[in-house]
C-alpha positions as MATLAB code, in Angstrom:
seq = 'MSLTNASRSYPLRAPIAGTGDQCLTYYYHMTNNTISKAITVVKVETNGDNEQLDRVTQSPINGWTARSISYVAKTSNYQVWMFDR';
ca = [
     -25.607    3.749  -65.392;
     -23.682    6.911  -66.234;
     -26.024    9.883  -66.684;
     -23.366   11.442  -68.670;
     -22.950    8.790  -71.317;
     -25.671   10.347  -73.567;
     -25.795   12.921  -76.719;
     -29.048   14.247  -75.089;
     -30.978   14.262  -71.850;
     -34.566   15.107  -71.334;
     -36.404   15.322  -67.876;
     -39.746   13.806  -68.224;
     -41.242   15.935  -64.918;
     -39.250   16.966  -62.024;
     -39.842   16.151  -59.283;
     -42.580   13.319  -59.158;
     -44.710   12.898  -56.091;
     -45.414    9.536  -55.047;
     -43.794    6.105  -53.730;
     -44.567    2.485  -54.426;
     -46.059    0.889  -57.703;
     -45.602    3.422  -60.764;
     -46.322    3.216  -64.497;
     -44.827    5.098  -67.203;
     -46.350    5.225  -70.613;
     -44.125    6.982  -73.239;
     -43.842    7.044  -77.053;
     -40.686    7.182  -79.382;
     -39.846    7.464  -82.497;
     -37.063    5.407  -84.357;
     -36.549    4.700  -87.855;
     -35.947    1.274  -89.049;
     -32.072    2.015  -90.387;
     -28.752    0.521  -89.512;
     -27.603    3.804  -87.724;
     -27.087    2.368  -83.768;
     -29.272    4.222  -81.517;
     -30.561    3.744  -78.315;
     -33.275    5.585  -76.001;
     -32.791    4.835  -72.072;
     -35.016    5.695  -69.600;
     -33.554    5.920  -65.941;
     -35.422    6.828  -62.497;
     -33.298    8.938  -60.348;
     -34.240    8.724  -56.576;
     -33.705   11.484  -54.400;
     -31.508    9.898  -52.303;
     -29.112    9.368  -55.451;
     -30.043    5.876  -56.609;
     -30.216    5.729  -60.091;
     -32.127    2.862  -62.078;
     -32.577    1.869  -65.335;
     -36.142    1.405  -65.982;
     -36.244    0.866  -70.037;
     -33.884    0.893  -72.987;
     -34.932    0.633  -76.722;
     -32.425    0.269  -79.356;
     -34.733   -0.896  -82.440;
     -38.238   -0.154  -83.395;
     -40.731   -2.473  -84.843;
     -41.949    0.156  -87.562;
     -40.481    3.213  -89.067;
     -43.134    5.502  -86.913;
     -44.291    6.432  -83.407;
     -44.548    3.394  -80.896;
     -46.178    3.408  -77.577;
     -44.268    1.731  -74.670;
     -45.401    1.289  -71.129;
     -43.221    0.123  -68.012;
     -44.027   -0.587  -64.649;
     -41.517    0.385  -61.674;
     -41.502    0.878  -58.166;
     -40.189    4.384  -56.644;
     -38.721    4.271  -53.134;
     -39.118    8.013  -52.678;
     -41.060   10.694  -53.409;
     -39.938   13.723  -55.449;
     -37.837   11.371  -57.910;
     -36.908   12.345  -61.424;
     -37.382   10.296  -64.691;
     -35.021   11.059  -67.354;
     -34.628    9.938  -71.047;
     -31.421    9.940  -72.828;
     -30.434    9.373  -76.776;
     -27.533    8.583  -78.220;
];
């Protein structure tokens, strides 16, 4: 996953302490139009490993949508970023 292939990037919180099973709930707003959009959520571990946690390319509604994802953090003090394009 290239971290530079996005229009904008947003750190969700830096750094995040804790390891093991984690859960992230976030909200996004995407309109129901034909413009190609994508939101990608990436975890960046302190050892340099990047993992794509989620990717949204369409929305069931024209409004705010909640999304929850589970993942495993290998190292403490990792970062989670959102990218849009």
